[in-house]
N, C-alpha and C positions, 0 to 999 in steps of 0.2 A: 385259449387256455389248455386245450387240450397240446396244443403241440407242445408249450414250455415245458409240463409234465415232463409228456413224453423227452425232452431235452434233459431235462434232470433225471431220469431214469437211467438212459442211454450214456449219463455220463458217469455214474458212479459204477456199473460195469465192464472198469477195466480190467479187474482180474489181478492175477496175481503183477503185473508190467504195472499197474496202477501204483500197485502198491508198493515194489520194490524200486520208483522212480526215489532216488534223491532228491531232487528237485522241486519234487513238488512240496516237501515237507522241512525239508531243512536240515540243519547240521545235526539234530538229534535224530532226525531217521536215519543219514549216514552212519553215525555214532552207533546205533542198535544192529544193523544190519553186520557195521565193520566188527562188533565185539563179538557177534554170531561169527561171522566167517572165521577169524583169529583165532575162536578157541575150538571151531571143526580145525584147522589149522594145527592150532596145536598137540591137540589132539592123536592128526597123525604123523606129527612128530614125534610125540610120545610114545608110539607102538613102532615107529622106527629106530627109533633110538635105542628103543628097550630089544628087537632082533642086532642092532648094528655090535651093542654091547656083547651080545649075547654070542656073538665070534669070537670074543676073548677064548672061548673055553675051544677053540681048534687050534689052541695055539698060539707061538710068536708069527708064523707063517701067514694062519687065516686072518691074525686080527690086522698085521701090515695089507693084505688083499684087501681086507674093506675098510680099512682107512684109508690108503690111496683114491679110494673115488670121492671121498670129501677134498682132496688134495686138489681136485682139478677146481676151472672157472667155472662150471656149472653149479658143483658141489659148496663153495664157496661163496655164490648166489643165491643157494637155497638157504645157508646156513645166516645169509645177511637178511633173507625174508624173515627168517624165523626170528631172528633177532626184533626187529621193528614190531611184530608181533606178540612175542611177548611182553613187549616194553609195551606198547598200546593198551593191550588186554588188562595188563596189572593196574597202570596210570588211568586209564579208564575205569577196570572195575572198584579202586578208590572211592575214583567221583561219584559211582553209583553207591559206592554203598552209605558215603557221605550226604548225600540226597536221602537215600532211605531213613535215615539217622535225624534227618531235618537240618544238616548243616548246608546253610544256603540255600535254603527255599524262600524264607521270606515266610514273611506273613501273610496271612487267610484273605483273600478278597469277595466282595459280592462278586455272582456268581452273573454278571448283565452279558447279552448277546450283543458283538460275538466274544463268545467266553477266551481267555487267555490263559493258561495254566500256569501261575505265579513260580512255579517247581523250575520251566522254563525260562532261568531269567538268565541274565549276562553273566553270569559266577558259573552258572554248568555249562555255559557257550566256552568260556575262556577255558574251561576245566576242558573240554571236549578237543577243544586249537589246541591246547598245552601236552595233551597225550600227543596227536598227532604230533608237534614239534619234538617234542622228548623222543618219540620213535625212531623219527626221522635223522636226529641227530644220532640215536643208538649204531641205526644204520650206516651212517659216515664212519664212525670212528671202527664199528665192525670190519667197514671194506675195507679200512686205513691197516688193519692189523692183519686180516687174512691178504689183503693186495700188496702190500707195504715188502718193502726188502730189509 
């Protein structure tokens, strides 16, 4: 009996590695982490964009020099990732706001073991997959515009 309890205790000692494992908790945990990462990425892009835009004060030569950085293959790839982050963060944020407002949550149910939250239903999973698909479509469109002739 002591061995069973010890195994259960050790199972819960995975730390951050266990918490960050997206396969363990499903698409909801993946969306949670992706929302946080895209938020940090967009914050970093915002700061970099403010710096880049402020270079217009250096005149036409300074602006052309900074703009030349974004007109490379690496610059286009970074901008494509920014497009994907922006679209995912927006669509998933709308899904989260609607969920907090009660849209698509469903009716409350009796909390019997094993408890499955009614709010994590197929409607919200469709919203997560829709956010991912729309971000991919926007990234592909952005790539055709930037890399197209």
